[in-house]
SEDRENRO-699382 format. One record per residue: residue number from 1; x, y, z of N, C-alpha, C in turn. Coordinates in steps of 0.2 Angstrom, whole numbers, padded with zeros to 4 digits. Layout:
// SEDRENRO-699382
NUM	X	Y	Z	X	Y	Z	X	Y	Z
...
END
This chain:
// SEDRENRO-699382
1	0854	1420	0099	0856	1415	0105	0856	1408	0102
2	0858	1404	0103	0859	1398	0101	0855	1395	0105
3	0850	1390	0102	0847	1385	0109	0850	1380	0112
4	0856	1379	0108	0860	1373	0111	0869	1377	0112
5	0869	1374	0119	0875	1378	0122	0881	1373	0120
6	0887	1378	0116	0892	1376	0113	0898	1376	0116
7	0896	1381	0121	0902	1384	0126	0908	1379	0129
8	0907	1374	0130	0910	1369	0132	0911	1361	0127
9	0915	1362	0121	0915	1356	0117	0919	1351	0120
10	0925	1353	0123	0930	1348	0122	0930	1341	0126
11	0925	1340	0129	0923	1334	0134	0920	1328	0129
12	0917	1333	0124	0914	1329	0120	0916	1325	0113
13	0924	1329	0111	0927	1329	0107	0933	1324	0107
14	0936	1320	0103	0943	1316	0104	0948	1322	0104
15	0952	1321	0108	0957	1324	0109	0962	1327	0100
16	0963	1320	0097	0967	1320	0092	0964	1324	0088
17	0956	1324	0086	0953	1327	0081	0950	1333	0083
18	0952	1334	0088	0950	1343	0091	0952	1348	0086
19	0958	1348	0083	0961	1353	0078	0956	1354	0074
20	0951	1350	0070	0947	1349	0067	0943	1356	0067
21	0940	1358	0074	0934	1361	0076	0939	1371	0076
22	0946	1371	0077	0949	1377	0077	0954	1379	0073
23	0954	1374	0066	0959	1376	0062	0957	1382	0058
24	0960	1385	0054	0957	1391	0049	0960	1389	0041
25	0963	1383	0043	0965	1381	0036	0960	1377	0030
26	0959	1378	0025	0953	1376	0020	0953	1370	0019
27	0960	1366	0019	0959	1359	0018	0960	1354	0027
28	0956	1349	0026	0957	1345	0031	0958	1336	0030
29	0963	1335	0030	0962	1328	0029	0963	1323	0034
30	0958	1318	0035	0960	1314	0041	0960	1306	0038
31	0966	1303	0041	0967	1296	0039	0969	1292	0046
32	0966	1287	0045	0966	1284	0051	0962	1276	0049
33	0964	1272	0056	0961	1267	0057	0955	1264	0057
34	0952	1260	0056	0944	1257	0059	0943	1261	0066
35	0939	1263	0068	0936	1262	0076	0941	1271	0078
36	0943	1274	0074	0950	1279	0075	0943	1286	0077
37	0937	1286	0075	0931	1290	0076	0933	1297	0073
38	0937	1296	0068	0938	1302	0064	0931	1305	0059
39	0927	1300	0055	0920	1302	0054	0916	1305	0058
40	0916	1300	0065	0912	1304	0070	0913	1312	0072
41	0920	1312	0072	0922	1321	0075	0920	1324	0068
42	0922	1323	0062	0919	1326	0057	0912	1327	0057
43	0906	1323	0058	0901	1323	0060	0899	1330	0063
44	0903	1327	0069	0902	1333	0075	0905	1340	0074
45	0909	1341	0070	0911	1348	0067	0905	1352	0063
46	0901	1346	0057	0896	1348	0054	0891	1350	0057
47	0890	1347	0062	0882	1349	0067	0883	1355	0070
48	0891	1357	0072	0892	1361	0077	0893	1369	0073
49	0894	1369	0067	0893	1373	0062	0887	1376	0061
50	0883	1370	0058	0874	1371	0058	0872	1375	0063
51	0875	1375	0070	0871	1376	0076	0873	1384	0078
52	0880	1384	0077	0883	1390	0078	0881	1396	0074
53	0879	1395	0068	0880	1398	0062	0875	1397	0053
54	0869	1402	0052	0866	1398	0047	0869	1397	0042
55	0871	1391	0039	0876	1389	0035	0872	1382	0030
56	0876	1383	0025	0874	1377	0019	0881	1373	0020
57	0880	1366	0021	0885	1361	0021	0883	1357	0017
58	0888	1353	0013	0887	1346	0008	0893	1341	0010
59	0887	1334	0013	0890	1329	0014	0892	1323	0008
60	0897	1322	0006	0898	1317	-0002	0901	1312	0000
61	0899	1307	-0005	0901	1298	-0003	0903	1298	-0012
62	0906	1297	-0013	0907	1293	-0021	0902	1290	-0023
63	0897	1285	-0019	0892	1282	-0022	0885	1285	-0019
64	0880	1287	-0023	0873	1290	-0021	0870	1284	-0014
65	0871	1277	-0015	0867	1273	-0012	0868	1272	-0006
66	0876	1273	-0005	0879	1272	0002	0879	1276	0006
67	0877	1283	0003	0875	1289	0011	0871	1285	0015
68	0865	1283	0014	0861	1285	0019	0862	1278	0025
69	0867	1274	0022	0869	1271	0029	0877	1272	0033
70	0879	1277	0029	0885	1278	0032	0885	1286	0032
71	0886	1292	0030	0888	1300	0032	0879	1301	0036
72	0874	1300	0033	0866	1304	0034	0866	1299	0040
73	0868	1293	0042	0866	1289	0048	0872	1294	0053
74	0878	1293	0051	0883	1296	0056	0880	1303	0059
75	0877	1308	0055	0874	1313	0055	0869	1313	0061
76	0864	1308	0059	0858	1308	0064	0860	1304	0069
77	0865	1301	0070	0866	1298	0078	0871	1303	0082
78	0875	1306	0077	0877	1312	0081	0871	1318	0086
79	0866	1319	0078	0859	1324	0082	0857	1321	0088
80	0856	1313	0087	0853	1311	0093	0856	1310	0099
81	0864	1312	0099	0866	1311	0105	0865	1318	0109
82	0865	1324	0105	0865	1329	0109	0857	1331	0112
83	0857	1331	0117	0852	1333	0120	0846	1337	0119
84	0841	1337	0116	0834	1342	0112	0837	1343	0106
85	0841	1341	0104	0844	1344	0096	0840	1342	0091
86	0836	1336	0091	0832	1333	0086	0827	1337	0086
87	0822	1340	0092	0818	1343	0091	0818	1351	0087
88	0823	1352	0085	0824	1358	0082	0827	1357	0074
89	0829	1350	0074	0831	1349	0066	0826	1344	0063
90	0824	1346	0058	0820	1343	0053	0826	1337	0049
91	0822	1330	0048	0826	1326	0045	0821	1326	0039
92	0825	1327	0033	0822	1323	0027	0825	1318	0025
93	0821	1312	0025	0822	1307	0020	0823	1306	0014
94	0820	1307	0009	0819	1307	0003	0817	1314	-0001
95	0824	1320	-0004	0829	1319	-0004	0832	1319	0003
96	0837	1316	0005	0841	1317	0011	0843	1323	0012
97	0840	1325	0020	0844	1331	0020	0842	1332	0028
98	0846	1338	0033	0844	1340	0038	0843	1350	0038
99	0838	1352	0041	0836	1357	0040	0836	1361	0048
100	0841	1366	0052	0841	1366	0058	0834	1373	0059
101	0834	1373	0064	0828	1379	0068	0832	1386	0063
102	0838	1386	0064	0840	1393	0061	0841	1394	0054
103	0838	1390	0049	0839	1389	0042	0845	1385	0040
104	0849	1384	0043	0855	1380	0043	0852	1374	0039
105	0857	1370	0032	0856	1365	0030	0862	1361	0029
106	0859	1354	0028	0867	1349	0026	0863	1345	0020
107	0867	1344	0016	0866	1341	0010	0868	1334	0010
108	0865	1330	0005	0868	1324	0005	0868	1322	-0005
109	0874	1320	-0006	0874	1319	-0013	0882	1315	-0014
110	0879	1311	-0019	0883	1307	-0024	0888	1310	-0026
111	0894	1309	-0028	0899	1312	-0031	0898	1314	-0039
112	0892	1308	-0041	0892	1311	-0048	0885	1314	-0050
113	0880	1315	-0043	0876	1319	-0043	0879	1326	-0042
114	0884	1328	-0041	0887	1334	-0038	0891	1336	-0046
115	0892	1331	-0050	0896	1333	-0056	0892	1334	-0060
116	0886	1332	-0060	0881	1334	-0066	0876	1340	-0064
117	0876	1342	-0056	0872	1348	-0055	0880	1354	-0059
118	0886	1353	-0058	0890	1356	-0060	0891	1364	-0052
119	0887	1366	-0051	0886	1371	-0046	0881	1369	-0040
120	0884	1371	-0034	0880	1372	-0028	0880	1379	-0023
121	0876	1382	-0025	0878	1388	-0025	0876	1390	-0014
122	0881	1392	-0012	0880	1394	-0004	0884	1388	0000
123	0887	1385	-0001	0892	1379	0000	0897	1380	0005
124	0898	1381	0011	0902	1383	0014	0908	1379	0016
125	0905	1373	0018	0908	1366	0021	0907	1361	0015
126	0912	1357	0014	0912	1351	0010	0914	1344	0014
127	0910	1340	0015	0914	1333	0018	0913	1328	0013
128	0920	1324	0012	0919	1319	0007	0922	1313	0012
129	0917	1309	0012	0917	1302	0017	0921	1296	0011
130	0925	1291	0014	0930	1288	0010	0933	1289	0004
131	0935	1293	0004	0940	1297	0000	0943	1291	-0007
132	0945	1285	-0001	0948	1279	-0006	0945	1277	-0011
133	0938	1277	-0011	0934	1276	-0016	0934	1280	-0023
134	0936	1287	-0022	0936	1291	-0026	0942	1291	-0031
135	0940	1298	-0036	0947	1298	-0040	0949	1306	-0038
136	0956	1307	-0041	0957	1313	-0039	0953	1319	-0042
137	0950	1318	-0048	0945	1323	-0052	0940	1325	-0046
138	0938	1321	-0042	0932	1321	-0037	0935	1324	-0031
139	0939	1325	-0027	0943	1331	-0024	0943	1337	-0027
140	0945	1336	-0034	0944	1343	-0035	0939	1347	-0038
141	0935	1344	-0041	0928	1345	-0042	0924	1349	-0037
142	0926	1345	-0030	0921	1348	-0024	0925	1355	-0022
143	0932	1354	-0022	0936	1361	-0020	0934	1367	-0026
144	0932	1364	-0031	0930	1370	-0035	0923	1374	-0034
145	0917	1369	-0031	0912	1371	-0029	0912	1377	-0023
146	0918	1379	-0018	0918	1382	-0013	0921	1388	-0015
147	0918	1391	-0017	0919	1398	-0019	0911	1404	-0019
148	0914	1410	-0020	0907	1416	-0018	0907	1417	-0013
149	0901	1417	-0010	0899	1420	-0002	0901	1413	0001
150	0905	1416	0008	0905	1409	0014	0902	1413	0020
151	0897	1408	0023	0894	1412	0029	0897	1409	0034
152	0902	1405	0035	0906	1403	0040	0913	1407	0041
153	0916	1406	0045	0923	1410	0044	0927	1408	0039
154	0926	1402	0035	0930	1402	0029	0928	1394	0025
155	0929	1395	0019	0926	1387	0017	0933	1382	0018
156	0929	1376	0019	0935	1371	0021	0931	1365	0018
157	0935	1361	0015	0935	1354	0010	0939	1349	0017
158	0933	1344	0019	0936	1339	0024	0936	1331	0019
159	0942	1329	0020	0943	1321	0018	0944	1317	0023
160	0938	1311	0024	0940	1305	0029	0942	1300	0025
161	0947	1295	0027	0947	1289	0023	0951	1284	0030
162	0951	1277	0027	0955	1274	0028	0960	1273	0024
163	0968	1271	0026	0974	1270	0022	0973	1263	0016
164	0974	1266	0011	0972	1262	0004	0979	1261	-0001
165	0985	1258	0003	0991	1258	-0003	0990	1256	-0009
166	0985	1252	-0010	0982	1250	-0016	0979	1254	-0020
167	0977	1258	-0018	0975	1266	-0022	0980	1269	-0022
168	0984	1271	-0028	0990	1274	-0028	0989	1281	-0024
169	0983	1283	-0029	0983	1291	-0027	0983	1292	-0019
170	0980	1290	-0017	0977	1290	-0010	0982	1293	-0006
171	0988	1287	-0004	0994	1287	-0001	0998	1294	-0004
172	0999	1295	-0010	1001	1300	-0012	0998	1307	-0011
173	0993	1306	-0010	0988	1313	-0010	0991	1315	-0001
174	0988	1309	0002	0991	1310	0010	0996	1313	0013
175	1002	1310	0009	1009	1312	0009	1009	1319	0008
176	1008	1320	0003	1009	1327	0000	1004	1331	0004
177	0996	1331	0007	0994	1336	0010	0995	1336	0017
178	1001	1330	0019	1003	1332	0026	1010	1338	0027
179	1012	1339	0020	1016	1344	0021	1015	1350	0018
180	1008	1351	0018	1005	1358	0014	1002	1364	0019
181	1005	1369	0019	1004	1374	0025	0996	1375	0025
182	0993	1374	0020	0984	1376	0018	0979	1369	0023
183	0985	1364	0023	0981	1357	0025	0983	1356	0031
184	0978	1353	0035	0978	1350	0043	0976	1342	0041
185	0983	1340	0043	0982	1333	0042	0982	1328	0049
186	0978	1323	0050	0977	1321	0054	0978	1314	0054
187	0981	1311	0057	0983	1302	0058	0979	1300	0064
188	0976	1295	0065	0971	1292	0072	0972	1285	0070
189	0971	1283	0077	0970	1276	0077	0963	1274	0082
190	0964	1268	0083	0957	1266	0087	0959	1270	0093
191	0965	1269	0096	0969	1270	0103	0968	1278	0104
192	0965	1282	0099	0963	1288	0100	0957	1289	0101
193	0952	1285	0101	0946	1288	0101	0944	1284	0108
194	0943	1289	0114	0941	1288	0119	0934	1287	0119
195	0930	1287	0115	0922	1285	0116	0922	1277	0112
196	0927	1273	0111	0925	1267	0106	0923	1262	0110
197	0917	1258	0108	0915	1254	0109	0918	1248	0110
198	0918	1246	0119	0924	1241	0122	0922	1234	0118
199	0914	1232	0116	0914	1228	0111	0916	1227	0105
200	0917	1232	0101	0919	1232	0094	0926	1232	0094
201	0930	1236	0100	0938	1234	0100	0939	1229	0102
202	0936	1225	0106	0938	1217	0108	0936	1212	0102
203	0930	1214	0099	0930	1208	0094	0935	1211	0086
204	0934	1215	0085	0937	1218	0078	0945	1217	0079
205	0947	1222	0083	0955	1223	0083	0958	1215	0086
206	0955	1211	0091	0958	1206	0093	0958	1202	0086
207	0953	1201	0084	0952	1196	0076	0956	1198	0070
208	0960	1203	0072	0967	1205	0066	0973	1205	0070
209	0972	1204	0076	0978	1206	0081	0985	1201	0079
210	0984	1194	0075	0987	1189	0074	0990	1189	0065
211	0987	1195	0062	0990	1197	0055	0993	1204	0056
212	0999	1203	0057	1001	1210	0058	0999	1214	0052
213	1001	1212	0043	0997	1216	0041	0992	1220	0040
214	0988	1215	0041	0979	1218	0042	0978	1223	0049
215	0984	1220	0055	0983	1225	0061	0987	1232	0060
216	0992	1232	0056	0994	1239	0055	0990	1243	0050
217	0986	1239	0045	0982	1244	0043	0976	1246	0045
218	0973	1241	0048	0965	1242	0049	0966	1245	0058
219	0970	1244	0061	0970	1244	0069	0975	1252	0070
220	0982	1253	0066	0986	1257	0067	0985	1262	0062
221	0982	1260	0055	0981	1266	0051	0987	1265	0047
222	0991	1262	0046	0996	1263	0040	0996	1261	0035
223	0999	1263	0029	0998	1263	0024	1001	1257	0021
224	1000	1249	0021	1003	1244	0020	1000	1240	0013
225	1007	1237	0009	1005	1234	0005	1004	1227	0005
226	0998	1226	0006	0995	1217	0008	0999	1212	0003
227	1002	1208	0006	1004	1201	0003	1000	1195	0005
228	1000	1191	0000	0996	1182	0003	0986	1185	0003
229	0986	1191	-0003	0979	1192	-0004	0976	1186	-0010
230	0968	1183	-0008	0965	1180	-0012	0964	1181	-0018
231	0963	1187	-0019	0961	1190	-0025	0965	1196	-0028
232	0970	1193	-0035	0973	1199	-0037	0971	1200	-0044
233	0968	1199	-0046	0968	1199	-0053	0959	1199	-0056
234	0957	1206	-0054	0952	1209	-0056	0951	1216	-0058
235	0944	1218	-0061	0944	1223	-0064	0940	1225	-0063
236	0940	1234	-0061	0934	1238	-0058	0931	1242	-0063
237	0925	1241	-0066	0922	1245	-0073	0915	1243	-0074
238	0911	1247	-0077	0905	1245	-0077	0905	1242	-0084
239	0900	1238	-0083	0898	1235	-0092	0891	1237	-0092
240	0891	1238	-0099	0883	1242	-0100	0878	1236	-0100
241	0874	1240	-0101	0865	1234	-0101	0865	1230	-0106
242	0867	1233	-0112	0868	1231	-0120	0873	1225	-0117
243	0878	1224	-0117	0883	1220	-0115	0880	1215	-0110
244	0877	1217	-0106	0875	1212	-0100	0869	1209	-0102
245	0865	1211	-0107	0859	1208	-0111	0860	1201	-0113
246	0866	1199	-0115	0868	1191	-0117	0872	1188	-0111
247	0871	1190	-0104	0873	1187	-0098	0868	1183	-0095
248	0869	1176	-0092	0866	1175	-0086	0866	1176	-0081
249	0861	1177	-0077	0861	1181	-0068	0859	1176	-0064
250	0862	1176	-0058	0860	1173	-0053	0861	1177	-0046
251	0860	1176	-0042	0861	1181	-0037	0863	1176	-0030
252	0868	1178	-0024	0868	1175	-0019	0868	1180	-0012
253	0867	1178	-0009	0866	1181	-0001	0870	1175	0005
254	0871	1181	0008	0876	1179	0016	0874	1184	0021
255	0871	1178	0026	0867	1184	0032	0873	1186	0038
256	0873	1191	0040	0876	1193	0045	0872	1196	0050
257	0874	1195	0057	0870	1201	0062	0875	1206	0064
258	0881	1205	0068	0887	1211	0069	0891	1212	0063
259	0891	1206	0057	0893	1205	0050	0888	1209	0046
260	0888	1212	0040	0886	1212	0036	0881	1207	0034
261	0876	1209	0031	0871	1206	0027	0873	1206	0019
262	0874	1202	0015	0876	1203	0007	0871	1200	0003
263	0869	1205	-0002	0867	1202	-0007	0869	1204	-0014
264	0873	1200	-0018	0876	1201	-0026	0872	1199	-0030
265	0873	1203	-0037	0870	1199	-0042	0876	1199	-0048
266	0876	1190	-0048	0882	1189	-0054	0879	1188	-0060
267	0881	1190	-0064	0881	1191	-0072	0886	1188	-0074
268	0884	1182	-0078	0889	1176	-0081	0888	1174	-0088
269	0893	1176	-0091	0896	1172	-0098	0905	1171	-0100
270	0903	1165	-0099	0912	1162	-0098	0917	1166	-0103
271	0922	1168	-0101	0925	1167	-0093	0924	1173	-0089
272	0919	1176	-0089	0919	1183	-0086	0912	1182	-0080
273	0915	1185	-0076	0908	1184	-0069	0908	1194	-0067
274	0902	1196	-0069	0902	1204	-0067	0898	1203	-0059
275	0901	1205	-0055	0899	1206	-0050	0896	1213	-0048
276	0890	1213	-0043	0887	1219	-0041	0885	1218	-0035
277	0885	1222	-0030	0884	1224	-0024	0877	1227	-0022
278	0873	1223	-0020	0866	1227	-0021	0863	1228	-0013
279	0867	1224	-0009	0867	1224	0000	0871	1222	0003
280	0874	1226	0007	0880	1226	0011	0877	1231	0018
281	0874	1227	0021	0873	1231	0030	0873	1225	0035
282	0873	1227	0040	0873	1223	0047	0866	1224	0050
283	0863	1222	0055	0859	1224	0060	0853	1222	0056
284	0850	1218	0049	0846	1217	0046	0842	1211	0049
285	0835	1211	0051	0831	1205	0051	0829	1201	0046
286	0829	1196	0047	0825	1190	0041	0820	1195	0038
287	0816	1198	0041	0810	1201	0037	0812	1206	0034
288	0816	1209	0036	0820	1216	0033	0824	1213	0026
289	0826	1208	0027	0832	1205	0022	0827	1203	0015
290	0821	1199	0018	0816	1196	0013	0813	1202	0009
291	0812	1208	0012	0807	1213	0008	0811	1216	0004
292	0817	1217	0006	0822	1223	0003	0826	1218	-0003
293	0826	1212	-0002	0829	1207	-0008	0821	1204	-0013
294	0816	1205	-0012	0811	1203	-0015	0810	1210	-0021
295	0812	1215	-0019	0811	1221	-0022	0816	1221	-0029
296	0821	1217	-0028	0830	1217	-0033	0826	1212	-0035
297	0827	1204	-0035	0827	1199	-0037	0822	1196	-0040
298	0816	1197	-0039	0810	1197	-0043	0810	1189	-0044
299	0808	1185	-0049	0808	1178	-0047	0814	1174	-0049
300	0823	1177	-0049	0828	1176	-0051	0829	1171	-0045
301	0834	1166	-0046	0837	1161	-0041	0840	1165	-0035
302	0839	1165	-0029	0844	1166	-0025	0847	1163	-0019
303	0854	1160	-0022	0858	1155	-0016	0860	1159	-0009
304	0858	1156	-0006	0858	1157	0003	0862	1153	0006
305	0867	1156	0010	0871	1151	0016	0866	1145	0017
306	0868	1138	0015	0864	1135	0018	0863	1132	0026
307	0868	1137	0030	0868	1135	0035	0862	1140	0039
308	0859	1144	0036	0852	1150	0038	0844	1148	0035
309	0843	1144	0037	0837	1139	0034	0832	1144	0037
310	0831	1147	0043	0828	1152	0044	0826	1157	0039
311	0832	1161	0037	0831	1165	0031	0828	1162	0025
312	0832	1157	0024	0828	1154	0017	0821	1154	0017
313	0817	1152	0024	0810	1150	0023	0806	1156	0023
314	0809	1162	0028	0807	1170	0027	0806	1174	0020
315	0811	1170	0016	0811	1173	0009	0806	1168	0006
316	0808	1163	0006	0801	1159	0001	0794	1160	0002
317	0792	1164	0009	0787	1166	0011	0785	1173	0008
318	0790	1174	0004	0790	1182	0000	0787	1180	-0006
319	0790	1174	-0007	0789	1174	-0015	0795	1173	-0019
320	0801	1172	-0015	0807	1173	-0019	0809	1166	-0019
321	0813	1165	-0025	0814	1159	-0026	0822	1158	-0023
322	0821	1157	-0017	0827	1156	-0012	0829	1147	-0011
323	0836	1147	-0013	0838	1140	-0013	0844	1139	-0007
324	0845	1133	-0005	0851	1134	0000	0858	1133	-0005
325	0864	1136	-0003	0870	1135	-0008	0872	1129	-0006
326	0876	1126	-0012	0877	1120	-0013	0884	1120	-0012
327	0887	1115	-0006	0894	1113	-0002	0894	1108	-0003
328	0901	1107	-0002	0904	1099	-0006	0911	1098	0000
329	0915	1093	-0001	0921	1092	0002	0925	1100	0001
330	0928	1102	0004	0933	1109	0004	0928	1113	-0002
331	0923	1116	0000	0919	1118	-0003	0921	1126	-0004
332	0923	1129	0002	0928	1136	0002	0933	1135	-0003
333	0938	1131	-0002	0943	1131	-0008	0942	1129	-0015
334	0935	1125	-0014	0933	1123	-0023	0931	1130	-0026
335	0926	1133	-0021	0924	1140	-0024	0929	1145	-0026
336	0934	1145	-0022	0939	1150	-0023	0943	1148	-0029
337	0944	1144	-0030	0947	1140	-0036	0944	1143	-0041
338	0937	1142	-0041	0932	1142	-0046	0933	1150	-0049
339	0933	1154	-0044	0930	1162	-0044	0936	1164	-0048
340	0943	1161	-0047	0950	1164	-0048	0951	1161	-0054
341	0948	1155	-0059	0948	1154	-0065	0945	1158	-0070
342	0941	1164	-0066	0936	1168	-0070	0939	1174	-0073
343	0936	1178	-0076	0938	1185	-0077	0935	1189	-0072
344	0935	1191	-0069	0931	1195	-0063	0931	1203	-0065
345	0924	1205	-0066	0925	1212	-0067	0918	1214	-0060
346	0921	1220	-0057	0917	1222	-0054	0914	1229	-0054
347	0909	1230	-0053	0905	1236	-0053	0908	1243	-0050
348	0910	1249	-0052	0912	1253	-0047	0907	1255	-0042
349	0902	1254	-0041	0897	1255	-0036	0899	1252	-0031
350	0900	1244	-0032	0904	1240	-0027	0907	1240	-0022
351	0908	1245	-0019	0913	1248	-0014	0915	1243	-0007
352	0911	1240	-0006	0912	1236	0000	0914	1229	-0003
353	0912	1227	-0009	0917	1221	-0013	0922	1222	-0014
354	0924	1229	-0017	0931	1230	-0018	0935	1231	-0012
355	0933	1233	-0008	0935	1234	-0002	0937	1228	0002
356	0933	1222	0002	0934	1215	0004	0940	1213	-0002
357	0939	1214	-0007	0945	1209	-0014	0950	1212	-0010
358	0951	1219	-0010	0959	1222	-0006	0961	1220	-0001
359	0959	1215	0003	0960	1215	0012	0959	1206	0014
360	0955	1203	0009	0955	1197	0010	0961	1193	0008
361	0963	1189	0013	0971	1187	0015	0971	1178	0015
362	0974	1174	0013	0977	1170	0015	0980	1169	0024
363	0979	1164	0026	0982	1164	0033	0990	1162	0033
364	0992	1165	0037	1002	1165	0037	1004	1160	0044
365	1006	1154	0043	1009	1151	0048	1017	1149	0045
366	1019	1153	0052	1028	1150	0053	1029	1155	0047
367	1027	1160	0047	1031	1164	0041	1029	1163	0034
368	1025	1158	0033	1022	1155	0026	1016	1156	0025
369	1014	1158	0019	1006	1158	0018	1003	1152	0016
370	0996	1149	0020	0994	1142	0018	0988	1144	0014
371	0984	1139	0012	0978	1139	0009	0974	1141	0012
372	0971	1141	0018	0967	1143	0023	0966	1149	0022
373	0960	1153	0024	0959	1160	0023	0958	1163	0030
374	0958	1169	0031	0957	1174	0036	0950	1173	0037
375	0947	1175	0042	0939	1176	0043	0937	1184	0041
376	0941	1189	0041	0941	1195	0039	0941	1198	0033
377	0936	1199	0029	0934	1205	0025	0934	1196	0019
378	0929	1194	0021	0928	1185	0018	0918	1186	0014
379	0915	1192	0015	0908	1192	0015	0909	1194	0007
380	0912	1196	0005	0911	1196	-0004	0912	1189	-0007
381	0917	1186	-0005	0920	1181	-0008	0914	1173	-0008
382	0912	1175	-0001	0907	1170	0002	0901	1170	-0002
383	0898	1177	-0004	0892	1178	-0006	0893	1176	-0016
384	0898	1178	-0017	0900	1175	-0025	0900	1169	-0023
385	0902	1165	-0018	0903	1158	-0020	0896	1153	-0019
386	0892	1158	-0017	0885	1155	-0015	0881	1156	-0023
387	0882	1161	-0025	0879	1164	-0031	0880	1160	-0037
388	0886	1156	-0035	0889	1153	-0041	0888	1146	-0041
389	0885	1142	-0036	0883	1137	-0034	0883	1133	-0038
390	0878	1134	-0044	0876	1130	-0050	0883	1129	-0055
391	0887	1133	-0055	0893	1133	-0058	0899	1130	-0057
392	0899	1129	-0049	0906	1125	-0046	0904	1119	-0047
393	0910	1115	-0050	0911	1108	-0047	0915	1105	-0043
394	0911	1103	-0037	0912	1101	-0029	0916	1095	-0029
395	0916	1092	-0036	0920	1085	-0036	0927	1085	-0037
396	0928	1091	-0042	0934	1095	-0045	0939	1094	-0038
397	0945	1090	-0039	0950	1093	-0033	0952	1100	-0033
398	0952	1104	-0027	0955	1111	-0027	0961	1110	-0030
399	0965	1119	-0030	0969	1119	-0031	0976	1115	-0026
400	0980	1112	-0028	0984	1109	-0022	0989	1113	-0020
401	0989	1111	-0013	0996	1115	-0009	1001	1118	-0013
402	1005	1114	-0016	1011	1116	-0019	1007	1121	-0026
403	1002	1119	-0030	1000	1123	-0035	0998	1130	-0031
404	0995	1131	-0025	0993	1136	-0022	0998	1139	-0021
405	1004	1138	-0018	1010	1143	-0018	1015	1144	-0022
406	1013	1141	-0027	1015	1144	-0033	1012	1148	-0037
407	1005	1150	-0036	1001	1155	-0037	1003	1161	-0033
408	1002	1162	-0028	1004	1168	-0023	1010	1170	-0022
409	1016	1167	-0026	1023	1166	-0023	1026	1165	-0018
410	1022	1160	-0014	1025	1157	-0007	1032	1152	-0008
END
């Protein structure tokens, strides 16, 4: 008999996502806005499976190092939300995993690790978080793992994703899966999440309500092709260590609280800027930032937002060569202008940076885009600007309004 009562799950599950728990279909695709509760609901399903029957389940993300702060944390938060359950679950931090009292296992893998292993025997359910970061072959590869003996009622493959119309295959995939008999397709918005944090709702949703494009995408979960993006010309690919050997290196850091704290490495050899996201997470203290940064940057220069003297001081106390970012007249415009003159190459692991680039927009006034930018999705751009402090000529006149409008096609 189960130690945890699952006889009445309904009150704890969002109505829109409850079919996740009852469907007998092999594929479940959850597309929706931020704050819609889709990932939380899938985490609840994974845990309820682990409680009901001894089984092995796999939780994946494209990039292994992002799992700890996304899927792993989500599963742990759900475990902690169920009274007494944590007493019967062993949490392994390295390698990440959860083992239940009845022998159930939850494994956590980056998709590259899964591909190298070729086989993971006994997996009955797999969940791919942030499918928009993946390629079609990632979905096919995980699906191929689900074979042989199944310890649950059926094999199931679940995907959760935000709508990304500029990741062409995701929109086509979602539209195709919505019409298949063997797929449960659920579209949800923040309005479908009865457990949404009121502070999150008021802060994030209200911050994008004035921008119709961002609101439709991130609040209503629609596939929207955004116009007026700040950055449209960049490439996502990995540069080899041999190539980077000849590049100079600098670092940039932007501190957030509810917003993420970011640390990027910029390798540069004119005209190329190679961007690598190293830290991107909210809620970090000065001590945590400095400690993690020290293990990454060594004695290289790190340019930190000059409005954060306390963080700069904490980093210096750790022996980090921390410097305030350089700012001048129209420094945001000058920085963006500088970055746009370069050939931008972003490492594939820099998923939050890529997401910011896909969503960082100019403001729109009276139906026309202006040079000023939105506050949302600016974290990566700010961090790159700080890292390039010694490279930017702040005395140069930023892009003129006329030139700016011509560049974005306004």
